Backbone bond lengths (Angstrom), bond angles and torsions (degrees), N, CA, C in turn:
res aa  C-N    CA-C-N  psi(-1)  N-CA   C-N-CA  omega(-1)  CA-C   N-CA-C  phi
1 M - - - 1.490 - - 1.496 113.58 -
2 L 1.262 120.15 147.64 1.424 122.32 179.57 1.592 112.16 -114.59
3 H 1.228 119.16 129.72 1.406 129.63 -173.24 1.474 113.61 -119.15
4 T 1.535 119.34 126.56 1.435 116.18 177.33 1.566 105.64 -118.86
5 V 1.226 109.10 150.02 1.498 126.34 177.54 1.396 114.69 -125.38
6 I 1.270 118.99 111.07 1.488 127.75 -175.37 1.553 106.10 -96.46
7 V 1.414 116.36 120.63 1.385 121.38 -178.72 1.551 107.40 -117.57
8 Q 1.252 118.25 136.37 1.525 120.11 178.64 1.470 108.25 -98.20
9 N 1.343 121.34 -47.47 1.461 124.07 -175.62 1.474 117.19 -72.80
10 P 1.289 116.45 119.64 1.507 117.60 -176.18 1.477 115.15 -64.35
11 V 1.269 118.78 -26.17 1.467 123.13 -177.44 1.556 107.27 -79.61
12 I 1.255 120.04 -38.37 1.423 124.66 175.07 1.482 110.85 -71.78
13 F 1.263 119.98 -42.17 1.530 119.14 171.50 1.482 112.07 -57.36
14 D 1.333 121.20 -45.61 1.376 122.81 -173.80 1.545 111.25 -66.43
15 L 1.177 116.25 -35.09 1.552 124.80 177.61 1.521 108.12 -67.01
16 I 1.285 116.67 -49.72 1.445 119.79 -178.14 1.565 108.87 -63.58
17 Q 1.400 116.94 -47.65 1.409 119.13 -179.70 1.482 113.91 -57.95
18 K 1.259 115.32 -38.25 1.540 115.85 178.29 1.526 115.47 -75.17
19 Q 1.375 112.97 -31.50 1.500 110.37 176.59 1.460 116.82 -70.41
20 I 1.334 117.76 -26.66 1.426 119.82 -176.25 1.547 108.45 -105.44
21 D 1.388 117.95 -8.14 1.448 122.24 -173.93 1.561 114.28 54.18
22 A 1.412 112.39 47.29 1.397 114.73 175.65 1.509 109.79 -69.96
23 K 1.318 118.52 151.05 1.536 129.35 -171.82 1.572 107.33 -104.56
24 R 1.355 115.80 131.22 1.513 117.90 166.70 1.482 116.74 -53.04
25 A 1.323 120.52 124.85 1.399 125.05 174.43 1.430 112.60 -86.59
26 P 1.413 119.50 138.75 1.473 123.01 -174.64 1.453 110.83 -78.17
27 L 1.306 124.27 69.09 1.449 127.43 174.59 1.461 111.82 -110.69
28 S 1.307 117.71 90.31 1.429 123.76 -174.18 1.445 113.82 -89.71
29 H 1.465 120.18 -4.87 1.389 123.73 -174.18 1.446 109.17 -92.16
30 I 1.240 119.99 -7.81 1.555 123.31 176.25 1.511 110.34 -116.22
31 S 1.236 117.42 138.15 1.539 123.25 -176.45 1.520 110.92 -88.59
32 C 1.371 116.33 55.80 1.389 126.54 168.57 1.457 109.95 -144.66
33 E 1.329 124.20 164.45 1.504 118.44 172.80 1.549 106.32 -109.84
34 V 1.370 110.32 139.01 1.426 122.91 -172.04 1.563 103.51 -118.54
35 Y 1.343 115.56 131.56 1.470 119.71 173.54 1.527 109.23 -119.28
36 A 1.365 118.79 145.21 1.429 120.93 -174.59 1.593 107.58 -113.71
37 Y 1.224 115.50 137.85 1.411 125.65 170.72 1.538 107.74 -133.14
38 G 1.279 114.48 93.07 1.581 116.06 -171.63 1.528 108.94 60.13
39 N 1.416 112.89 -128.19 1.447 115.80 179.14 1.505 115.04 -96.62
40 I 1.407 108.02 27.58 1.569 113.56 173.34 1.437 112.51 -111.86
41 R 1.256 119.68 131.49 1.553 124.18 176.45 1.519 107.09 -110.56
42 I 1.447 109.72 123.95 1.438 115.62 174.68 1.575 111.49 -103.61
43 V 1.254 115.32 123.82 1.493 118.49 -172.21 1.461 110.85 -112.38
44 W 1.425 118.80 135.39 1.438 118.68 -179.49 1.615 105.35 -159.44
45 K 1.313 114.84 175.31 1.490 123.08 178.06 1.412 109.21 60.42
46 F 1.400 113.15 60.80 1.418 122.51 172.49 1.433 111.05 -122.99
47 S 1.421 120.35 154.62 1.425 123.02 -172.77 1.563 107.28 -105.71
48 W 1.359 121.88 4.83 1.425 123.89 -169.90 1.443 107.80 -91.23
49 S 1.248 114.85 175.72 1.501 124.80 -179.45 1.660 101.72 -86.78
50 A 1.301 115.38 162.95 1.491 118.41 175.57 1.390 112.91 -50.13
51 S 1.381 119.64 -44.56 1.326 125.48 -173.48 1.662 110.62 -65.61
52 D 1.196 113.95 -39.63 1.543 117.73 -177.26 1.545 107.53 -73.34
53 I 1.363 119.59 -40.92 1.437 116.67 178.61 1.576 114.56 -66.35
54 L 1.284 110.60 -33.30 1.574 114.87 174.28 1.523 110.65 -60.32
55 S 1.345 118.03 -40.56 1.542 119.93 -175.16 1.496 106.83 -72.32
56 I 1.426 115.12 -39.84 1.529 117.50 175.08 1.448 118.76 -61.12
57 M 1.396 112.16 -35.21 1.544 115.97 -176.87 1.638 103.90 -74.97
58 I 1.316 118.24 -39.10 1.467 121.37 -175.63 1.565 106.62 -67.44
59 S 1.374 117.97 -37.51 1.479 116.81 178.02 1.574 110.70 -72.68
60 E 1.280 118.22 -40.66 1.479 124.55 -166.89 1.504 106.52 -75.66
61 F 1.323 118.27 -48.34 1.493 119.07 -166.63 1.704 113.03 -119.22
62 N 1.297 111.58 -15.64 1.493 115.64 -178.43 1.567 108.99 48.96
63 P 1.243 124.56 57.80 1.461 130.00 -165.41 1.545 103.83 -81.84
64 D 1.345 110.84 159.11 1.400 120.01 172.24 1.634 114.20 -79.09
65 T 1.268 113.35 -27.28 1.486 120.22 174.06 1.474 111.79 -138.55
66 V 1.334 114.73 146.10 1.476 119.54 169.95 1.522 110.93 -127.13
67 F 1.269 121.04 110.91 1.364 127.04 173.29 1.543 115.96 -86.83
68 F 1.288 120.07 138.56 1.508 117.49 175.98 1.557 101.61 -130.51
69 L 1.367 108.59 125.69 1.476 113.02 175.96 1.404 114.01 -102.38
70 S 1.287 121.79 115.97 1.520 121.64 -171.62 1.585 106.26 -127.24
71 E 1.263 112.60 119.94 1.515 118.53 169.08 1.428 112.21 -58.08
72 S 1.285 115.91 123.73 1.451 123.28 -177.07 1.579 116.60 -126.71
73 Y 1.241 114.46 171.02 1.521 117.91 178.97 1.505 115.20 -122.78
74 P 1.336 113.00 142.18 1.412 117.83 -171.76 1.604 113.71 -68.91
75 V 1.276 117.41 143.45 1.469 118.68 167.10 1.539 102.72 -108.61
76 S 1.208 117.40 -53.57 1.493 125.32 179.30 1.506 114.62 -61.31
77 D 1.243 116.39 128.53 1.547 121.52 179.67 1.510 114.08 -63.45
78 E 1.417 111.55 -7.68 1.443 118.20 179.59 1.437 117.49 -92.02
79 K 1.427 110.74 -2.56 1.546 115.59 178.62 1.408 107.95 -105.61
80 F 1.421 111.33 141.86 1.510 117.58 -173.00 1.501 111.38 -134.62
81 A 1.395 117.00 164.31 1.389 118.21 179.98 1.596 111.36 -58.03
82 G 1.214 113.26 139.00 1.571 124.35 -174.63 1.607 111.49 90.51
83 D 1.254 118.16 -10.32 1.417 117.26 179.73 1.476 114.30 -79.73
84 I 1.433 118.63 144.96 1.476 123.56 179.46 1.512 107.27 -120.42
85 I 1.369 108.56 137.55 1.492 120.36 -174.06 1.520 104.83 -121.41
86 L 1.367 114.83 132.30 1.451 123.23 175.61 1.593 104.95 -107.95
87 P 1.291 120.93 81.79 1.478 123.94 -171.14 1.634 105.93 -68.13
88 N 1.312 114.11 153.64 1.468 115.21 173.01 1.545 107.41 -128.21
89 V 1.297 126.00 6.43 1.426 130.86 178.15 1.602 101.35 -130.52
90 F 1.322 115.18 134.33 1.440 120.43 -178.94 1.556 112.75 -139.70
91 F 1.295 116.77 128.48 1.472 123.93 -179.32 1.597 106.67 -119.20
92 S 1.334 111.79 148.13 1.497 117.61 163.17 1.536 106.10 -96.66
93 H 1.345 115.17 128.37 1.546 118.88 -178.72 1.537 112.16 -62.15
94 N 1.295 111.06 137.94 1.502 119.50 168.37 1.438 112.26 -90.24
95 P 1.286 122.32 111.30 1.476 123.93 -179.30 1.421 116.32 -57.01
96 E 1.270 116.64 -21.79 1.466 124.90 173.92 1.505 117.35 -55.39
97 M 1.286 111.37 -23.41 1.491 120.02 -175.41 1.502 105.92 -62.70
98 G 1.305 119.09 -36.93 1.535 120.03 -176.86 1.531 112.78 -69.99
99 T 1.393 116.86 -15.60 1.438 116.25 -173.85 1.591 107.46 -103.48
100 T 1.238 117.82 -4.07 1.536 120.87 178.99 1.563 114.97 -84.10
101 D 1.188 113.55 151.70 1.447 115.20 -175.59 1.544 105.53 -83.51
102 G 1.256 112.08 81.93 1.561 120.26 175.31 1.566 105.24 96.94
103 A 1.378 108.24 125.91 1.520 113.04 -177.24 1.493 112.74 -60.00
104 K 1.372 119.82 -22.51 1.495 121.27 -176.38 1.445 112.82 -67.69
105 Q 1.463 119.21 -15.14 1.316 122.38 -178.52 1.498 114.35 -78.41
106 L 1.323 117.88 -7.26 1.466 119.32 177.02 1.491 112.44 -64.07
107 D 1.406 116.27 138.58 1.471 119.74 179.43 1.438 102.42 -110.14
108 A 1.386 112.46 -178.58 1.494 117.96 -170.60 1.553 107.62 -68.39
109 S 1.326 118.93 -27.03 1.499 116.22 -178.65 1.583 111.51 -72.26
110 Q 1.313 117.49 -11.42 1.457 114.50 -176.58 1.594 109.00 -107.83
111 I 1.333 119.21 2.66 1.361 118.39 173.72 1.608 106.28 -115.84
112 S 1.448 110.92 130.96 1.488 113.85 -174.22 1.567 113.81 -63.80
113 S 1.327 108.80 160.90 1.572 115.45 -176.24 1.545 105.19 -64.34
114 P 1.282 121.20 125.36 1.416 123.44 176.08 1.509 112.99 -71.16
115 V 1.289 118.77 164.33 1.416 130.02 172.24 1.426 107.94 -116.64
116 F 1.350 115.29 128.93 1.497 120.21 -174.50 1.528 108.74 -110.39
117 L 1.278 121.83 141.12 1.415 127.54 166.78 1.595 108.84 -107.28
118 E 1.249 112.48 150.69 1.518 117.91 -178.14 1.519 110.52 -122.14
119 H 1.310 119.80 25.39 1.434 123.93 -179.74 1.474 115.48 -65.27
120 Y 1.351 116.05 -33.74 1.459 120.94 -159.67 1.581 110.48 -116.46
121 P 1.426 119.61 78.32 1.447 121.43 175.91 1.486 112.47 -53.86
122 L 1.274 119.74 -34.91 1.509 126.53 177.22 1.580 109.20 -104.21
123 Q 1.342 114.70 111.13 1.368 120.95 178.54 1.513 112.83 -114.62
124 G 1.325 118.45 150.53 1.394 123.32 176.52 1.465 112.18 165.11
125 D 1.323 118.63 -172.73 1.478 128.84 -175.23 1.479 108.68 -108.40
126 Y 1.344 118.53 136.66 1.447 126.81 -176.09 1.484 108.18 -127.94
127 N 1.344 117.23 143.07 1.517 121.36 -178.74 1.462 106.88 -117.79
128 F 1.398 116.55 116.98 1.385 123.56 173.18 1.626 108.90 -98.53
129 D 1.259 115.02 177.87 1.489 123.20 177.71 1.533 109.14 -52.97
130 S 1.305 123.54 -50.29 1.436 124.86 -169.49 1.500 114.39 -118.31
131 F 1.284 120.13 -0.52 1.468 123.11 -175.26 1.485 111.37 -161.13
132 G 1.383 113.20 170.73 1.549 119.33 178.82 1.558 107.72 -118.03
133 L 1.286 112.98 141.38 1.474 118.62 178.55 1.534 108.68 -114.93
134 S 1.361 119.35 123.71 1.376 120.05 173.64 1.595 111.03 -112.21
135 V 1.334 112.39 126.27 1.467 117.71 -178.04 1.528 108.93 -103.47
136 G 1.269 115.79 112.68 1.469 117.89 -172.05 1.490 110.06 98.53
137 G 1.401 115.98 160.33 1.519 118.78 -178.63 1.413 109.30 133.91
138 I 1.307 114.29 168.39 1.535 124.58 -174.90 1.463 106.63 -101.37
139 H 1.317 116.88 137.12 1.475 122.31 171.15 1.483 109.68 -131.33
140 V 1.412 116.61 144.36 1.426 126.08 -178.61 1.584 110.59 -117.34
141 S 1.315 119.28 139.47 1.425 118.65 174.11 1.421 113.39 -129.82
142 W 1.366 117.15 150.43 1.556 123.62 178.70 1.497 99.99 -165.33
143 N 1.394 110.36 165.35 1.556 118.47 177.51 1.603 102.22 -88.24
144 W 1.300 116.88 84.95 1.333 124.47 -179.41 1.622 109.81 -72.49
145 D 1.417 111.16 134.77 1.487 122.16 171.35 1.545 109.30 -89.13
146 Q 1.276 116.61 -49.44 1.401 130.33 174.88 1.517 112.78 -157.97
147 W 1.270 112.41 165.55 1.527 114.60 172.71 1.513 107.25 -152.39
148 L 1.355 105.72 150.36 1.472 115.23 -174.16 1.511 106.51 -121.33
149 E 1.344 113.69 165.40 1.489 118.87 178.59 1.556 117.91 -48.74
150 D 1.376 112.60 -44.82 1.509 116.17 -176.04 1.512 109.14 -69.26
151 F 1.383 117.88 -27.35 1.493 121.08 177.38 1.558 107.61 -73.83
152 R 1.319 120.69 -35.35 1.252 123.51 176.55 1.643 113.42 -54.85
153 I 1.394 107.65 -50.24 1.429 117.36 173.98 1.435 117.46 -55.16
154 Q 1.392 113.00 -41.83 1.437 117.95 177.60 1.481 110.24 -65.81
155 L 1.280 124.29 -36.39 1.424 124.76 172.80 1.469 114.16 -56.23
156 R 1.275 112.20 -47.65 1.489 118.71 179.76 1.541 115.90 -61.22
157 L 1.358 111.12 -37.44 1.461 117.44 179.30 1.508 111.42 -66.63
158 A 1.385 113.08 -43.86 1.500 122.34 -174.04 1.431 111.83 -69.19
159 Y 1.409 115.99 -45.33 1.573 117.04 -158.12 1.632 100.41 -122.29
160 E 1.218 120.36 -17.62 1.627 121.27 -172.82 1.547 105.63 52.24
161 N 1.322 111.76 49.01 1.499 113.55 176.87 1.459 111.92 -94.76
162 D 1.413 116.23 170.62 1.364 122.26 -179.46 1.526 110.88 -101.38
163 T 1.343 114.63 -31.10 1.540 117.96 -174.39 1.408 107.71 -150.43
164 F 1.297 115.01 165.54 1.490 123.97 173.05 1.564 111.29 -144.53
165 D 1.306 114.25 159.65 1.503 123.54 -177.14 1.594 107.24 -158.37
166 S 1.236 111.04 -159.71 1.568 115.57 -178.83 1.430 112.12 -123.60
167 E 1.455 120.44 -3.86 1.470 121.46 -173.64 1.482 117.94 -122.55
168 L 1.230 118.35 -35.19 1.480 122.08 -166.45 1.522 115.14 -56.67
169 Y 1.343 120.61 -41.71 1.296 122.47 177.92 1.491 115.53 -60.78
170 S 1.299 115.88 -44.27 1.581 121.46 173.93 1.419 112.45 -59.20
171 F 1.344 115.82 -35.58 1.455 127.65 176.32 1.542 108.87 -59.28
172 V 1.136 119.38 -59.67 1.515 125.40 -173.74 1.539 109.04 -75.89
173 H 1.273 120.03 -32.05 1.377 118.10 175.35 1.579 115.29 -67.52
174 T 1.289 113.43 -34.73 1.484 117.79 175.59 1.484 109.06 -67.60
175 A 1.272 120.18 -27.33 1.522 124.29 -172.87 1.523 104.31 -70.95
176 K 1.459 121.76 -19.63 1.376 122.95 -169.74 1.619 104.58 -78.03
177 T 1.282 119.15 -23.81 1.522 124.85 -173.74 1.488 109.55 -67.74
178 P 1.377 112.75 -57.27 1.492 113.04 -178.38 1.563 113.44 -87.13
179 S 1.319 115.89 5.77 1.477 122.98 178.79 1.493 107.18 62.08
180 I 1.209 116.63 60.88 1.526 120.73 -179.93 1.591 106.88 -124.37
181 L 1.246 122.55 16.23 1.339 124.02 -177.53 1.626 116.41 -52.77
182 E 1.343 111.01 -35.26 1.483 119.42 176.84 1.504 110.11 -66.49
183 K 1.336 118.51 -19.75 1.419 115.15 -179.67 1.552 119.51 -92.84
184 I 1.332 119.31 -9.95 1.414 126.19 -166.90 1.615 107.90 -101.47
185 Y 1.289 110.06 141.79 1.467 119.69 -178.30 1.594 109.89 -133.42
186 P 1.338 114.53 80.18 1.513 118.31 174.71 1.567 112.12 -62.18
187 I 1.276 117.81 130.41 1.439 123.43 179.33 1.637 107.68 -120.60
188 A 1.207 112.44 116.53 1.552 120.95 173.86 1.507 105.77 -95.21
189 Y 1.250 117.96 119.05 1.486 119.74 175.27 1.581 113.34 -125.44
190 I 1.352 113.61 141.00 1.477 118.41 -179.04 1.497 104.47 -96.56
191 A 1.330 113.62 121.75 1.491 118.44 -173.52 1.527 109.79 -72.82
192 T 1.281 114.95 157.63 1.533 125.28 177.55 1.488 107.51 -114.56
193 E 1.373 114.43 163.24 1.460 117.08 175.51 1.469 114.92 -63.48
194 N 1.329 119.42 -16.11 1.413 123.42 178.52 1.653 112.34 -112.02
195 P 1.209 114.11 97.68 1.523 115.17 -174.24 1.402 113.52 -59.00
196 H 1.374 120.02 -23.85 1.463 118.17 169.79 1.488 119.06 -58.99
197 V 1.430 112.44 -41.12 1.497 117.68 170.17 1.557 110.75 -57.78
198 T 1.385 114.71 -49.82 1.498 116.87 -169.55 1.560 103.76 -63.04
199 A 1.431 122.19 -47.32 1.408 119.58 -178.67 1.543 112.73 -57.32
200 K 1.362 117.43 -42.67 1.324 119.77 -174.15 1.620 109.46 -65.01
201 N 1.329 115.60 -39.39 1.466 115.89 -176.57 1.597 108.35 -69.37
202 L 1.309 111.52 -38.67 1.536 114.44 -176.43 1.531 104.59 -69.20
203 W 1.210 128.07 -43.39 1.564 121.97 -172.78 1.578 104.93 -74.16
204 S 1.281 121.22 -30.94 1.441 117.69 171.37 1.414 117.25 -56.08
205 I 1.417 113.69 -41.47 1.443 116.30 178.54 1.582 113.79 -69.13
206 V 1.332 108.47 -47.33 1.500 113.16 -178.79 1.524 112.70 -61.59
207 W 1.282 115.84 -43.39 1.522 119.42 176.51 1.558 111.00 -59.48
208 F 1.316 113.87 -40.60 1.461 117.72 179.73 1.533 113.42 -62.43
209 I 1.312 113.18 -45.67 1.472 120.71 -178.87 1.577 108.01 -64.33
210 I 1.304 115.11 -50.93 1.487 119.47 -177.59 1.646 108.32 -59.01
211 G 1.281 115.99 -40.70 1.502 124.58 -177.18 1.591 105.39 -62.39
212 S 1.415 116.17 -41.25 1.482 115.69 -176.58 1.467 112.18 -78.31
213 I 1.291 117.08 -12.60 1.532 118.84 -179.46 1.562 109.32 -98.26
214 D 1.258 119.26 -36.44 1.457 132.07 -175.34 1.424 112.85 -113.60
215 S 1.374 118.71 103.80 1.459 121.55 -177.86 1.514 110.76 -90.80
216 H 1.433 115.17 0.71 1.379 116.40 179.85 1.575 111.55 -122.79
217 L 1.181 122.48 53.91 1.483 126.60 -176.00 1.467 109.22 -57.88
218 I 1.272 114.86 131.24 1.554 117.04 -179.08 1.535 106.52 -113.72
219 F 1.356 112.72 129.54 1.469 115.47 179.96 1.650 107.32 -137.18
220 D 1.334 109.05 147.76 1.401 113.81 176.84 1.532 108.10 -66.42
221 E 1.400 116.85 149.03 1.514 120.17 -170.84 1.537 112.00 -56.92
222 N 1.440 110.35 -46.47 1.516 113.36 -175.54 1.538 109.43 -67.47
223 I 1.233 118.50 -41.78 1.557 118.87 -179.83 1.502 110.23 -56.86
224 E 1.368 115.61 -48.32 1.422 120.86 -168.79 1.558 107.45 -63.01
225 E 1.431 116.35 -40.07 1.403 120.29 -178.57 1.547 110.08 -65.29
226 E 1.376 118.98 -43.15 1.401 118.41 -177.56 1.470 112.27 -71.29
227 G 1.370 116.39 -40.82 1.435 121.24 -172.88 1.657 106.24 -65.73
228 S 1.297 119.89 -28.44 1.467 119.28 -173.43 1.467 112.87 -68.42
229 E 1.315 119.87 -5.41 1.475 123.26 174.95 1.474 108.31 -70.00
230 E 1.341 118.69 -22.92 1.481 117.36 -171.37 1.587 103.48 -91.59
231 A 1.283 120.61 117.62 1.458 121.06 -174.36 1.612 107.21 -67.54
232 W 1.345 121.22 -32.58 1.375 122.19 -170.44 1.495 105.09 -82.26
233 I 1.141 131.42 -19.26 1.453 130.70 -177.48 1.486 115.59 -62.32
234 D 1.351 118.01 -27.75 1.451 119.70 -172.23 1.471 110.00 -89.28
235 G 1.368 113.14 -4.28 1.533 115.59 177.91 1.588 111.09 83.72
236 S 1.265 117.34 11.00 1.401 119.85 -174.81 1.584 113.92 -66.28
237 E 1.375 110.09 -28.57 1.498 112.78 -178.36 1.600 112.02 -70.78
238 F 1.338 112.04 -10.69 1.576 112.70 173.62 1.487 115.07 -73.15
239 A 1.333 113.12 -11.75 1.574 109.56 178.91 1.491 107.20 -74.32
240 Q 1.319 124.18 -6.34 1.467 123.83 179.71 1.513 109.38 -102.96
241 E 1.277 122.64 12.03 1.422 121.02 -173.96 1.496 110.34 -65.25
242 D 1.269 121.06 153.95 1.411 126.80 175.07 1.473 111.89 -134.39
243 R 1.296 113.01 133.86 1.549 121.81 -174.87 1.556 102.38 -77.60
244 I 1.373 120.51 132.40 1.314 123.32 170.39 1.519 113.57 -81.18
C-alpha cells in the first residue's frame, strides 16, 4: 500500500521530516517537494489549493490513503492547544450567517451541503499524556480574514462544530468527484506554542492510523533503523489510551 501525507506548515513538515529521516524523492516534473519514508510519501511546498494538490496526488501516485494536515482553530470550549481532531462532517461556511439576526435563524437553505466521511464507526474522545484526540465531529471551512470571540460563538450556534480552518472542506469536496472519499483522512490540529510538540502529536496519530490500515508497512532498512530511536513513532504510546 502507498500512503501520502500532505503538510502545509513548513515548520511542521521540517520537524516530521527530521524525526523520521524521510528522504527527498527525485520528482522534478511536479512543482512540489515529495519525501519518502518507506511506502509513505510526505508532500509539501506547493502553491496550489487543497483541492488541487489532492487531484495531483491521486493522478501522480494513486495512493491508498491521503492525509491532509490542517492547522485549525477551536470552536468548542473542550478543544485545546495540542489536540487533534478527525472530523467526519464538513461544512463550507455561509458568510450570510454574520448578517442574520442571530445564527440560530439560519435554515437548511443557508447552510451548505455537508460532506460526510464514514471511516470511523467508533467515535469518541480519547485522552493521551500530552494531548486529546477526537474521532468524529463537525468542521467548518472558509477563507477567514480574521475572527473574533463573538464570531466563534456564532459558528458554534449555527453548526455545532468543534473546529474551523480554510482548507478541509475544499479537500473533502474535491474527493467526491473522483469517488475517493474512502481514501482521504483530513486531520484538524490545534497548534501549540511548541511546534515540536505539535509535530510529535500529529505524527503519532498519522502513524497509528496508517498502521491500523496497513499491516505490511515497507521501509528501507536504513530508515527503519534510524527511525526506531524515536519511541513515539511506533505507536506504542497508544497502548495506554483511555476512553473519556
